[in-house]
Structure formats: C-alpha cells, structure tokens
N, C-alpha and C positions, 0 to 999 in steps of 0.2 A: 236377971235382965242384963243383956249383953251392953258393954261399954264400947262406945265408937270413938276412934280418934283418927287425926289425919297424921299420915306419914309423908311430910312435905317433900323429902328428898330421898330417893332410894336408886340403887342401880341393882338390875336384876342378874344373878349370877348364873342361875340355873333354872330349868323348869321341866318338869316330868309330869306324866300321867298319874292322876290320882282317881281312882274308880273308872267309870264308864264316861263321864263327861266333864269331870273337873280337872284342875291341873294344880300340881304343887309347886309353888313359886319360893325360890331362895333369893332373897335380896340382902344388900348391906346399906345400912343407914349409918349417919354420923352420930346418931343418939344411942342406938341399942346394937349396933354391929350386925353380924348376920342374924337375919331372922328368917323363919319358915311359915309361909302363908297358904292356904286354901283358896283358890279362885274358883268358885262354884260356876259349872256351865262354861268354862274358858274354852272349851274344845268343842261346843257346838258351833254350827256354822251361823254367822251373825251374831254371836255373843258380844254383849257390851264389855266383857272382859277379856276379849281376845287379845288384846294387847298385853297380856301376862305372857311374856315370852323372854328369853334370854337376852343379853347385850342390849338393854335399853335403859334409859333413865325414866324412871316413873314416878307419879305422885299418886298417893294411894289413901283411901279410907277403909280403915280396918274395924272389925267389929271383934271383940273378945268376950266369950262367955266362959263356961265351965271347961271347955275343950282346952287343951294346951295349946291348939293350933288355931291362930288368927285365921279370920275370914275376910277376904277381900269383897267390900260392898260396891265400892266406885274406884274407878281406874282412869287416870289421864296419863297419856305417853308424851312425855316432855322432849325426848330425844331418841331417834330409832338408830342413830350410827349405822345408817343404811349401807355406807361405803365399806363396812366391814365384810360383807358378804360377796363382795366383788371378786375377790381372789381368796383362794385357800390358805395361803401364807398370812394374810391379814386376819381371817377368822381364828386360825390357830393361835397367832399370836395374841388376839383378844380374849380367847378362852383359856391361853396360858395365864395372863393376868387375873382373870375371874377365878381360876382354880387357884392359883396362889392366894389370893385374897381369902378363899374359904378355909384354906390351911391356916392363915396367918391370924384372922380375926375370930373371936370367939362370940357366941351368943350372948348379948346382954353386955358386951364390951363396947363403950364408944368408940367410934373409930372415924372421926372428922378428917385426920389426915390421910388415911388409907382410901376414903371414899373420894377425896379430892384428886389424889394421885392417879387412881382408877380410870376417874373421868377424864382427866388430862391426857392419858397415854391412849385411852380409847379414842379420843378426838384426835390425836396425831396419826392413829392408824387410819382413821376415818376420812382424814383429809389427803391421804396420799393419791397422787393423780393415776387413776385406773389405768391408763394406757401406757404408763412410763415403766421403765425397769425399776420397780420398788422393792425387789426381794431383800437387797442389802439394807434399804432403809428400814424394813418391816422388821428384819433380825435384830437392828440396832435398837429400834423402840422397844421391842420385846426384852432385850438385856438389860437396857437402861431402866424401863418400867420395872422390871423384877428387881433390880437393885433397890429402887426407891422405896418398893413395897417392903422389901426384907428389911431395910432400914427403919421404916416407919413401925414395923412389928417388932423392933428390938434385935434383928439378926442381921446387921449390917456387915458386909464384908470387911473386914479389918486390912485395907489395902494400903494404909498410909505407915505402918510399923512391921518391922521383923519379929515375928513370933519366937525367934531363937534368942536374941539379946534384948528386945524391945526398944531397938533404935529406929529412927525414922528412916523410911524407904524412899529414896529420892531416884528414882531410874534415870541413870545418864543417858540421855538421848544422842544417838551417833556412836555409841560404844557396842558395837556389835557382837562382843564376846561377853558382854555383861547378862546374868541370868539370875532369876528368883525361882524358889520351888513353892508348889501349892499343895498344902495338907488341908483336907476338908475339914478337919477336927480343930485345926489351930489357927489356919491361915497361910501367910506367905513367910518364907525364909529365904534370906539372901545366899545366892550362889546354888550350884545343884547339889541336892541334898538327896541322899538314899531314901528310898520309900515315898517319894513324892508322887503323886498322881498326875501331875502336869509341871511342865517346867515352862516360864515365860521370859521373854526377852525384853529389853527396857522399853521398847515402844509399846507392846503389848500391856504392860503394867501401868505405864503413862495413860494410855487409852482407858483403862479400866478405872483409875483414878479419876479421870476427867468426868466419868460417867456419874459421879455423885453431884455434880452439879445440875442445874435445872435444864439447862439446854443440851441438845446432842452436839459432840465435838465436831466443828465444820472449819474447813480451811477459810482464812481471812479473805484470800485473793477471790475466790469464786463460789464461796458458801457451800461447796461440795463437802458431803460426809467423810469423816477420816476414816480410814481403815478399810483394807479390803475386805470381801466377804469371807474368805477364808479364816480372817483373824475373827469376826464376829461369830463365827461359827465355833471357834474354839472358846470364846467367853460364854458363849452359850453352854458348851459342855461343862465349863468349869462351874457354871451356875447349878447345872444338874448335880455335880458332886456336892457343892456346899448345900443345896436343898435336901438332898437325900440324907445327908449326915445329921442336919438340925431339926428337919421336921418329919424324918423317917418316912415320908412319902413322897411319891413325884408327881407332879401334875401330868396327866395323861397326854395334853396338847403340846407338852414340851418335846417328847418323842416325835411327835408328828411335825412339828416345826422343823426339827432337826433333819427329818427325812426330805421336807420339802427344800430346805436350804442346801441339801446335799445333791440335789438333783443337777441336770444338766444346765450350764450357763445360759441363761436366755429364755429358760422355760417359762411360760407363763401358765400358772394354775388357776384357771378360772373357776369360781365358785358357782356363779349364776349363769344360765345360758343366755 
C-alpha cells in the first residue's frame, strides 16, 4: 500500500517529459534536498497537475509505493515567479541558480538554507522592473545568488585571505596599481602571479567581498547598484572558473547568461511576446 505524505515547501528546479502524458519533476525541499517525482497526466490539457513546471514554489501531496520514484497526487502552486519569463536574462539567471542547486544539493540531504536562498534570489529577479534597464541588476543577482548558494553548499569563495601566506586580504580602494591573482583551485593571491586565470584590482575584489552580505552593494547617496556591467561580467566569469574546478560541471545557463550580458548595451531580450 502506497504511503502518502505532504511536501509543504518545494521549489521546482526542472521538468521533463515522462512517457506520453506524464512529467518528471525535480524539486528541492528543506527536509530532503533534491527529489524526483512523477506527475501523472501533467502534460494533458486541463490536467490538475499542469502546474508541475520549473521555477515555481509548490506544495505537493506525494504517494510512495514500491517504485523508487514518488508520485504527485495533488499539487498547489504557491508562487509562479511570473516575472522571470519576461526577459531572457532573468530566465537564464533563474535557471543558473536552479542548475547550481542541483549540482550542490544531494538527494536525501536536508537543504533548508539552500531553499531559502534560492527563493530569495528568484524573488529578486522576479521583482525587477520589466521595462527598465535590468541587465546589470540581473547579472549582479546571479553572481551574488551563486556565491550565496556555493557558501551554503560548503564551497564559499575564500575572498578574505591570501592563499599564499594566509594573511587577510584588505584591498586598498583608490590604489589603482594594487592587484591580486585568482587561482580556481586555491583562491586569491596578493599581487600579479604567474599562472593565474584572472587578475583583479582593488575595487573588483572589494565588490566581490561585499557580495557575501545579504544585500547587493548599493551607493548610499542614490541606492544605485555599485559596479559597471563589465565588472559584473568579469565576476560571472570568475565564478565559471570556481564552479568548474570544484564541481567538475558547469551550469549550461551560465554560458547563456554570459552571452546575453556580452550583447550590445541597451539590448532588450524579451522572453515573452
């Protein structure tokens, strides 16, 4: 006899076809980490499980029997994050965070912090003004959200100390000749070092260090986001090196977001007609 239980909070990371009418739903929950579920008939028109789609917050009733794959019997959509689909860059950033969660969280491992962080950064992307110049904000949220998820998964960027002598790294703002080198396997080394994949100036490292805080770095005077788009692009590239080194895989959406960020300034990438 199948056991039925309530999954009160879940964020849907991925959905794919299963058979002719069903859908395979991958979600992350605070209690069990990543779990994969069958949603019977979800691809049929008018199905009561049609909400089994990615990038949503769901409340599920799940039945488990002899099959290792649980079966969704009831579904409630708590939040759709509808704004994510308005622009390609917002969608790519949200998918990047979802893919990174899949790489960081294992099946059966509780992930309360990861779920809360993913929801928070999806909400920030969802709330961006659709008609405004949001590309820089989107890339910044993707960079900070990735850093927060990596830290939650035990792979935080070691931005605070030099990997050479383990002394604190305090970038001197205004000293334009100061540099530090980035090595994906070890972290940051003071000065220009041979073999580094990237070299950062003082303001770039200071911005990276501030991203460990809850809020994005903004100017006190007007609340505008700190850092120009090219700097955020460089930080996104730095994350690519770090993720590839420590997870041996790259989220596919990261490359897509990099392409969108590298487009002509002012380009609007509409995702919906």
